[in-house]
C-alpha positions as CSV (number, residue, x, y, z in Angstrom):
1,M,28.4,9.8,-4.1
2,E,26.7,12.6,-3.1
3,R,23.1,13.8,-4.3
4,W,20.5,17.0,-4.1
5,E,17.1,16.4,-5.6
6,A,17.0,18.0,-8.8
7,V,13.3,20.0,-9.4
8,S,13.4,22.7,-12.3
9,N,15.8,24.1,-14.9
10,H,17.4,26.0,-12.2
11,F,20.9,25.2,-12.2
12,C,24.4,25.6,-10.0
13,E,27.0,24.2,-12.1
14,V,30.8,24.0,-11.0
15,Q,32.3,23.5,-14.2
16,Y,36.1,22.7,-16.2
17,D,37.4,24.5,-18.4
18,E,39.9,21.5,-19.6
19,K,42.6,23.5,-22.1
20,N,43.2,26.0,-20.2
21,G,42.7,24.1,-16.2
22,D,40.2,26.9,-14.7
23,V,37.5,25.8,-13.0
24,Y,34.1,27.7,-13.7
25,A,31.0,28.5,-11.4
26,M,28.1,28.7,-13.6
27,I,24.5,30.2,-12.4
28,H,21.4,29.7,-14.2
29,S,18.1,31.5,-11.7
30,G,16.0,34.1,-12.9
31,S,13.3,36.5,-10.6
32,R,11.4,33.4,-9.3
33,Q,8.4,33.7,-10.8
34,M,8.5,37.1,-10.6
35,G,8.6,37.7,-14.1
36,K,6.0,35.7,-14.6
37,K,3.6,37.3,-13.0
38,V,4.4,40.8,-13.6
39,G,4.1,39.5,-17.4
40,D,0.1,37.8,-16.9
41,Y,-0.9,40.9,-15.1
42,F,0.0,43.4,-17.3
43,N,-1.1,41.0,-20.2
44,K,-4.5,40.7,-18.6
45,V,-4.2,44.6,-18.8
46,A,-3.8,45.2,-22.9
47,E,-6.4,42.6,-23.2
48,K,-9.0,44.8,-21.4
49,L,-7.7,47.8,-22.7
50,N,-7.4,45.8,-26.3
51,S,-11.4,45.1,-25.9
52,M,-11.7,48.7,-25.0
53,W,-10.0,49.8,-28.1
54,H,-11.9,47.1,-30.3
55,S,-8.4,45.7,-31.4
56,R,-9.5,41.9,-31.3
57,D,-7.9,41.8,-34.6
58,C,-4.6,41.4,-32.7
59,H,-3.3,38.1,-31.4
60,I,-1.6,39.2,-28.6
61,P,-2.7,41.8,-27.1
62,F,-0.4,44.7,-26.6
63,L,0.1,48.0,-25.2
64,P,1.3,51.3,-26.2
65,T,4.6,52.4,-25.1
66,D,3.7,55.7,-24.2
67,S,1.0,55.1,-22.0
68,P,0.9,54.9,-18.0
69,E,0.4,51.2,-19.0
70,G,3.1,50.2,-21.4
71,K,5.5,52.8,-19.4
72,A,4.7,50.9,-15.7
73,Y,5.2,47.4,-18.2
74,L,8.5,48.9,-19.4
75,S,9.1,49.8,-15.2
76,W,8.7,46.6,-13.8
77,V,10.9,44.4,-16.5
78,D,13.4,46.4,-15.6
79,F,12.5,45.3,-11.7
80,C,12.4,42.3,-12.5
81,L,15.6,42.1,-14.5
82,E,17.5,43.8,-11.7
83,F,16.1,41.2,-9.2
84,A,17.0,37.8,-10.8
85,Y,20.7,39.4,-11.2
86,L,20.9,40.2,-7.5
87,N,19.8,36.8,-7.3
88,R,22.6,35.3,-9.5
89,R,25.3,37.3,-8.0
90,V,23.6,36.3,-4.0
91,M,24.2,33.0,-4.9
92,L,27.2,32.9,-7.0
93,E,29.1,34.9,-4.0
94,E,27.4,31.7,-1.5
95,V,29.2,29.5,-4.2
96,K,32.3,31.4,-3.5
97,N,32.9,31.2,0.5
98,I,32.4,27.7,0.0
99,F,35.6,27.7,-2.2
100,R,37.5,30.5,-0.5
101,H,36.8,27.8,2.4
102,E,37.5,24.8,0.9
103,F,40.6,26.6,-0.3
104,P,41.7,29.5,1.3
105,N,44.2,30.8,-1.3
106,I,41.8,30.6,-4.8
107,G,41.4,33.0,-6.9
108,W,38.6,34.7,-9.6
109,T,40.1,35.5,-12.5
110,T,36.9,36.5,-14.4
111,K,37.6,40.1,-15.1
112,E,40.5,39.1,-16.3
113,I,39.5,37.0,-18.9
114,F,36.7,38.8,-20.1
115,D,35.5,42.3,-20.8
116,D,32.2,43.1,-20.1
117,T,31.7,41.8,-16.3
118,K,29.7,43.7,-13.6
119,N,31.3,43.0,-10.2
120,D,33.7,40.7,-11.0
121,I,30.4,38.3,-12.7
122,L,29.7,37.8,-15.9
123,N,26.1,38.3,-16.2
124,K,23.5,37.9,-18.8
125,H,19.8,37.7,-19.4
126,H,16.9,35.9,-21.2
127,N,13.8,36.5,-21.5
128,F,13.3,40.0,-21.3
129,V,12.7,43.2,-23.8
130,A,14.7,45.6,-24.8
131,L,15.3,48.6,-26.4
132,E,17.2,48.4,-29.4
133,T,18.1,49.0,-32.8
134,H,18.6,47.1,-35.7
135,L,18.2,47.6,-39.7
136,G,17.8,51.6,-39.5
137,K,14.5,50.6,-36.9
138,T,14.0,51.5,-33.5
139,G,12.0,49.0,-31.3
140,Y,11.6,46.7,-28.2
141,V,13.1,43.5,-29.1
142,H,11.9,40.2,-27.2
143,R,14.0,37.4,-26.7
144,K,11.8,34.1,-26.2
145,G,14.9,31.5,-25.4
146,A,17.2,33.7,-26.6
147,T,19.9,35.9,-25.5
148,A,22.1,39.1,-26.8
149,A,25.0,38.5,-28.8
150,F,25.9,41.8,-30.6
151,E,29.0,41.7,-32.0
152,G,32.5,41.5,-29.6
153,S,30.0,40.8,-26.5
154,T,30.2,37.3,-24.0
155,C,27.4,35.2,-24.3
156,I,26.7,32.3,-22.1
157,I,25.1,28.9,-23.3
158,P,24.4,26.0,-20.9
159,G,24.4,22.5,-22.0
160,S,22.8,20.0,-19.6
161,M,23.6,18.3,-16.4
162,S,25.6,16.0,-18.0
163,T,26.8,17.6,-21.3
164,A,29.4,20.6,-22.2
165,S,28.6,24.2,-21.5
166,Y,29.9,27.1,-23.8
167,I,31.4,30.4,-23.2
168,A,31.0,32.1,-26.7
169,V,31.1,35.5,-28.6
170,G,28.5,37.3,-30.4
171,N,29.1,37.6,-34.2
172,G,26.4,40.3,-34.5
173,N,24.3,38.8,-36.9
174,K,21.3,41.7,-38.3
175,V,19.4,38.6,-39.5
176,S,19.4,37.4,-35.8
177,L,19.1,41.0,-34.3
178,S,22.3,40.1,-32.3
179,S,20.4,37.4,-30.7
180,C,21.6,33.1,-29.9
181,S,20.8,30.4,-28.5
182,H,20.7,30.8,-24.8
183,G,20.9,26.6,-24.3
184,G,20.4,23.5,-25.8
185,G,16.4,23.2,-25.4
186,R,14.1,20.4,-24.6
187,R,13.4,17.7,-26.9
188,M,9.7,17.2,-26.3
189,G,8.3,17.9,-22.7
190,R,8.8,17.0,-19.6
191,M,6.5,14.6,-18.9
192,A,6.3,13.1,-22.9
193,F,10.4,12.6,-21.6
194,N,9.3,10.8,-18.3
195,R,7.4,8.4,-20.2
196,K,10.0,7.4,-22.8
197,M,12.8,7.0,-21.0
198,K,10.7,4.9,-18.0
199,N,13.2,1.7,-19.2
200,S,16.7,3.6,-19.5
201,Y,17.3,5.2,-15.8
202,A,20.4,2.7,-16.4
203,Q,21.5,4.8,-19.6
204,I,21.1,8.2,-17.7
205,E,23.1,7.4,-14.2
206,E,25.6,5.9,-17.5
207,S,25.5,9.7,-19.3
208,L,26.1,11.6,-14.9
209,N,29.2,9.2,-14.3
210,G,31.7,10.8,-12.7
211,I,29.4,13.9,-12.2
212,V,27.7,14.9,-9.1
213,H,24.6,15.7,-9.6
214,S,20.8,16.4,-8.1
215,E,18.8,13.2,-7.3
216,F,16.4,13.1,-9.6
217,K,12.7,12.7,-7.7
218,K,8.5,10.9,-8.3
219,V,6.0,12.5,-9.8
220,D,3.6,13.7,-7.6
221,R,0.3,13.8,-8.8
222,G,-1.5,13.6,-11.7
223,K,-1.9,10.3,-14.1
224,D,2.1,9.6,-13.8
225,K,2.5,10.0,-10.5
226,G,4.9,7.5,-8.6
227,L,6.8,7.8,-12.3
228,L,11.0,9.0,-11.9
229,D,11.3,12.8,-13.0
230,V,14.1,12.4,-15.0
231,S,13.2,15.6,-17.0
232,E,16.6,17.1,-16.8
233,C,19.0,15.2,-17.0
234,G,20.6,15.3,-20.3
235,F,19.2,13.4,-22.9
236,A,15.8,15.3,-22.8
237,Y,17.8,18.5,-24.2
238,K,18.9,19.0,-27.3
239,D,22.4,17.6,-28.4
240,I,24.8,21.1,-27.1
241,E,27.5,20.5,-30.2
242,D,24.6,20.1,-32.8
243,V,23.0,23.8,-31.5
244,M,26.1,25.1,-31.8
245,S,27.2,24.1,-35.2
246,N,23.9,25.2,-36.2
247,Q,24.5,28.9,-34.6
248,E,27.9,29.4,-36.2
249,D,26.6,32.7,-37.7
250,L,25.0,33.9,-34.5
251,V,28.1,33.1,-31.8
252,T,32.2,32.1,-31.7
253,P,32.6,29.8,-29.4
254,I,35.3,30.6,-26.9
255,V,35.2,28.0,-24.1
256,K,34.0,24.4,-23.5
257,L,32.9,23.6,-20.1
258,K,32.9,20.3,-18.9
259,P,30.4,19.9,-15.7
260,L,31.3,18.3,-12.6
261,L,28.8,19.3,-10.5
262,C,25.4,20.2,-11.3
263,L,23.3,21.0,-8.7
264,K,19.1,21.5,-9.9
265,G,17.2,23.9,-8.1
C-alpha cells in the first residue's frame, strides 16, 4: 500500500458516497500561517493601544472597528480568507487534473448538486470573523473551531482519516448564531495522545485498513523524540457520529462520505 508522510491536520481526501455512487475530493487547508501571523501582529497592536487607553481590565485585547488599526485588521482578514480559498482551489485543480489523466471521460457535478458553489467548488471558511446580524443585533462573529450554518446553506464537516465526513445543510439555529462544528475535534493534545497510544499501533493500522493514507512519522524533538506521531489517526478525534448527533439542531446531514485516500500535509 502506498503512503505519504503525515505532518499536520490539513488534508486532501478522496471520498466515496456509498448511497449515490459519487466520488468526492475534499481539501482542508487555510492561509498557510498567514492568518496566524496577521492575528498575532494585530493582537500586539491591540495590547499596546489598550495599555495607552488604560483598558487593562479587558482580558482580550480589542481594536475599535472604526479605527485605522481595526479597519486594517479586517482588510487583512478578508485578504487571508481569499488567499486560503485560492490555495484550496489550486490544490483541487491538481486533484482534478490527476483524475482527468486517469479517467479522461470523468465529469464533475458539484454545481449541479449544490446551489452555493463558486467556480464549481463548495468552499467553506472556518476560524474567521464576519459582520453579521443575529437576534436583532449586528456585530462581528468570530467562529473558532466552527463554520457558518445559515439556513439552507451547505456545510462541510470532516471526520478523520479513518472515519466518515459529512455534507450537511445548515438549520440557521439562532442560539448558535447560525454556526456548527467544522469537524470532529480532538480528544486530547497531540503529545498526550501519542503517549497513550504507543502500544496500540496495530489497532491504528487496523482502523485504516483499505484506506490509502499518509505514513506516520516519528517525533523529532523534545522529551518524546523517537515516539511515533499518530496524532492524526482516527482515534485522536471525537466520534464523528456523536458530533453529528449532538448538533442535530444546527445542521441536517445530506451526504455521508467514506474515506478512500487520505493525504495529510
